[in-house]
C-alpha positions, 0 to 999 in steps of 0.5 A, spaced: 354 664 934 351 664 927 353 670 922 346 672 921 345 673 929 345 680 931 346 681 939 342 686 942 346 691 947 342 697 947 334 698 946 330 704 945 323 703 947 317 708 946 310 706 946 303 708 946 300 701 947 304 699 954 301 692 954 306 687 956 312 692 956 314 692 963 315 684 963 319 685 956 323 690 958 325 687 965 327 680 961 331 685 956 335 688 962 336 681 965 340 679 958 344 685 959 340 690 955 341 697 956 334 700 956 333 707 953 326 710 953 322 717 952 316 720 956 311 716 959 314 709 957 320 711 961 316 713 967 312 707 966 319 703 966 322 707 972 316 706 976 317 698 975 324 699 978 328 698 972 334 702 970 332 707 964 336 712 960 332 718 958 333 719 950 335 726 952 341 724 956 343 720 950 342 726 945 344 732 950 337 735 948 331 736 952 324 733 950 321 740 947 315 743 944 310 738 948 314 732 946 314 733 938 321 733 938 325 728 942 328 722 938 329 726 931 337 727 933 343 724 929 345 720 936 338 716 935 338 715 928 345 714 927 345 709 932 339 706 928 341 707 921 349 705 922 351 699 918 355 695 923 360 692 918 361 699 914 368 702 916 366 709 914 359 708 918 363 706 924 368 712 924 362 717 924 359 713 930 366 714 934 367 721 931 360 724 934 360 719 940 354 715 937 352 709 940 349 703 937 341 702 938 340 694 936 333 694 938 327 699 936 321 698 940 315 703 938 308 703 937 305 709 934 300 715 937 293 712 937 291 716 931 286 711 929 283 711 935 282 718 936 279 719 930 274 713 931 272 716 938 270 723 934 275 727 936 276 734 934 281 736 928 286 739 932 286 733 937 287 728 931 292 732 928 296 732 935 295 724 935 299 724 928 306 721 930 312 723 927 318 721 931 315 714 931 314 712 924 321 715 923 325 710 928 321 705 925 322 706 918 330 707 920 330 700 924 326 696 918 331 699 913 337 697 917 334 690 919 340 687 917 343 689 924 337 692 927 331 689 930 324 693 930 318 691 934 311 695 932 307 690 936 307 687 943 305 680 940 312 680 937 315 681 944 315 673 946 319 671 939 325 676 940 326 674 947 326 667 945 331 668 940 335 672 945 335 666 950 336 661 945 341 664 940 344 670 944 341 675 939 336 675 933 336 671 926 336 675 920 329 671 918 326 674 924 329 681 923 326 681 916 319 678 918 319 684 923 321 689 918 316 687 913 311 688 919 314 695 921 313 697 914 306 695 913 304 698 920 307 705 918 304 704 911 297 703 914 298 709 919 300 714 913 294 711 909 289 712 915 292 719 916 291 720 908 284 717 909 282 722 914 284 728 911 280 726 905 274 725 909 275 732 912 276 735 905 270 731 903 274 729 897 271 723 893 277 722 888 283 724 892 290 723 887 292 717 891 289 712 896 291 706 901 287 701 904 290 697 909 288 691 914 291 687 920 291 680 919 285 677 923 285 670 921 288 666 915 283 662 912 283 655 910 281 657 903 278 662 899 271 661 895 274 655 892 279 650 895 285 651 890 284 659 892 288 661 898 285 667 903 286 671 909 281 675 913 284 682 914 281 688 919 281 695 917 280 698 924 273 700 922 268 700 928 261 698 924 258 693 927 258 686 923 263 680 922 269 684 923 267 686 930 263 680 932 264 676 938 263 668 936 260 665 941 260 658 938 262 653 932 267 652 928 271 657 924 268 661 919 270 660 911 271 665 906 264 664 903 261 664 910 264 671 912 262 674 905 255 671 906 254 673 913 256 680 912 251 680 906 246 678 911 247 682 917 247 689 912 241 687 909 237 685 916 240 692 918 235 695 913 229 693 918 228 698 924 228 693 930 223 698 933 218 697 928 218 690 928 223 683 929 226 681 922 230 676 919 234 675 913 236 668 910 242 669 905 245 664 900 251 665 896 250 673 898 243 673 896 237 674 900 233 667 899 228 669 904 226 676 908 220 677 913 218 682 918 213 679 924 210 679 930 216 675 933 223 673 931 220 666 930 214 668 926 219 672 922 224 666 921 218 662 919 215 667 914 222 668 911 224 660 910 217 659 907 219 664 901 225 659 899 226 653 903 230 649 898 235 655 898 235 656 905 238 649 907 246 651 909 244 658 909 246 664 913 240 667 918 241 674 920 236 677 925 235 685 927 234 683 935 236 679 940 236 671 938 231 668 943 230 661 945 223 660 940 227 663 934 233 659 936 229 652 936 226 654 929 233 656 926 236 649 928 231 645 925 234 645 919 242 645 917 244 653 918 251 655 917 251 661 921 246 665 925 248 673 926 244 677 931 246 683 935 245 679 941 243 672 944 239 670 950 243 664 954 237 660 953 238 661 945 246 660 946 245 653 949 240 651 944 245 653 938 250 650 942 247 643 941 249 644 933 257 644 935 258 646 927 253 652 927 256 658 928 253 664 933 255 671 932 253 677 936 255 684 934 252 688 940 249 693 935 246 693 928 250 697 922 247 704 920 244 703 913 244 711 912 252 711 914 257 714 910 262 709 908 266 706 902 266 700 898 272 697 894 272 692 889 279 689 886 280 689 878 286 687 874 291 693 875 287 697 880 281 698 885 274 701 884 272 705 890 265 708 891 261 711 897 257 706 900 249 705 898 246 708 904 240 710 900 234 708 904 227 707 902 224 711 908 227 717 906 225 717 898 219 721 896 215 716 892 211 718 886 205 715 884 205 714 876 199 710 875 192 712 875 191 707 881 195 709 887 197 703 892 193 702 898 196 703 905 198 695 905 201 695 898 205 701 900 208 698 906 209 691 902 212 696 897 217 699 901 219 692 904 220 689 897 225 695 895 229 694 902 230 687 900 232 689 893 237 693 895 241 687 897 239 682 891 244 682 886 242 685 879 238 684 876 234 684 882 226 682 882 223 681 889 215 679 890 213 681 897 206 680 901 204 681 908 211 684 909 215 677 907 218 676 900 215 670 896 219 670 890 226 673 889 230 673 882 237 675 882 243 676 878 240 675 871 242 678 865 235 680 863 230 683 868 225 679 865 228 673 867 229 675 874 222 676 874 220 669 871 225 666 876 222 669 882 215 667 880 217 660 878 221 659 885 214 662 888 210 656 885 215 651 887 215 654 894 207 653 894 207 646 891 212 644 897 207 647 902 201 644 899 198 651 897 193 652 892 196 658 889 203 661 889 204 667 894 205 672 888 198 672 887 196 679 890 203 681 892 207 687 890 214 687 886 220 691 887 225 692 881 232 695 883 232 699 876 228 701 871 224 696 867 227 697 860 221 694 857 214 692 859 215 685 858 218 684 865 212 688 868 208 684 864 211 677 867 210 680 874 203 682 873 202 675 870 205 672 877 200 676 881 203 682 883 198 688 884 203 694 885 210 695 883 216 700 886 221 701 881 226 707 880 223 709 873 228 713 868 227 709 862 226 712 855 220 707 855 217 709 862 210 711 858 210 704 855 211 701 862 206 705 866 201 704 860 201 697 861 200 697 869 194 702 868 191 697 863 192 691 868 189 696 874 196 695 877 199 701 882 206 703 880 211 708 884 217 711 882 223 712 887 228 716 883 233 712 886 237 705 883 240 700 887 244 696 882 248 691 886 254 687 882 
């Protein structure tokens, strides 16, 4: 036997997730491993006909205080923490009758699941595990001698090594120890974040954000960058919870863009109208509502058909066959929707590389949440932008008030502007974008780019004039000068929606009045960087 192989003679099993438990324990027993267990785990194993010693037999103390105290005992932790080659440790074990525990199999009380189902405060507190993390950390610390398993997916590896080597290797124990510390860190982080939410503390003194590896990606934004996708455990409908019906694996950029597209389309209430968002490089390049999904898609595509090539298409209703046929007419990377009909899925399947994701629901744009961004030496954490234009009090600041049709388009355009990188300018007409300017250092440049794109789209469609003629325009932040507004008016905009708040608001309003353009202020800014 190799010097770093550690045989397993006794295992302690105490799990909430009993997936694969009985088969694992049975195979351990077949290898001569003594099984020690607690509570429900012990009952499950005994019901399966396995010989199991209760922890209370080992410690000489019964489980007490509703199971809160059962493994917090020297005969448990001494058996885990003892360094086998240390003479003093060995002597202490012999003096106090402590037997070694070579394998610790523990997964924790389902705290995260308890919070996710909306349980009350006391129920959540009761699902904070104490003994489990203590045993996991003890075993992981002493991984030179002890094997620790915190996930059923590791059972097969441990069994294979016992069968082949007579015990576990040092490399495997180190790998499992790392996973164990990651699990307890994530668990403690979830508890801390829950307390933060209960106390409504927006700036706690320390924060921990954790995730579980979902997939190692081929590369990041560029081929020379490594990347992985981690799941935070949240239940918000989107790429992390979606079911992929077909297509090749999603790339880093696919995941990022699909998230952007689906969050954007969620702004459009499916009870009001079908809506489609087309995203390219994290920015919408076409958005529309229509009488049907296919109509909404064709209106969205008309905004910028060049950029839509190779884009992400998000829908706010179940993908139907008619919309699917239209979408597959051009190269598309991903389609994401709450659901898809069998016929639509079959149509998409004709494009073997096209990914189709279904999420089961739309995310709530009003829901609270956090947005986290890394920077050198730290993290920026802010609350999610959950402001919705339908909840805002629009203030008419010009002599002319917008018409009802203009108001509908203004609200539509501001919904879109929320999801366009700043500086953002969005022209809209008949509940469809007709020009989008994104991510420019100057707001007037965004207005010009959006207008130019509208001209290009009109020429490609053989239209006599761009659709910005008679459109409305939305700006994600105030116009610092009148020049951006004047550019939009020159492009044909007849009404404007913007947050307001510039020291030159009066100049901007005067320019709108001079052109007989209606303008409303929202009082809410939608910067997106």
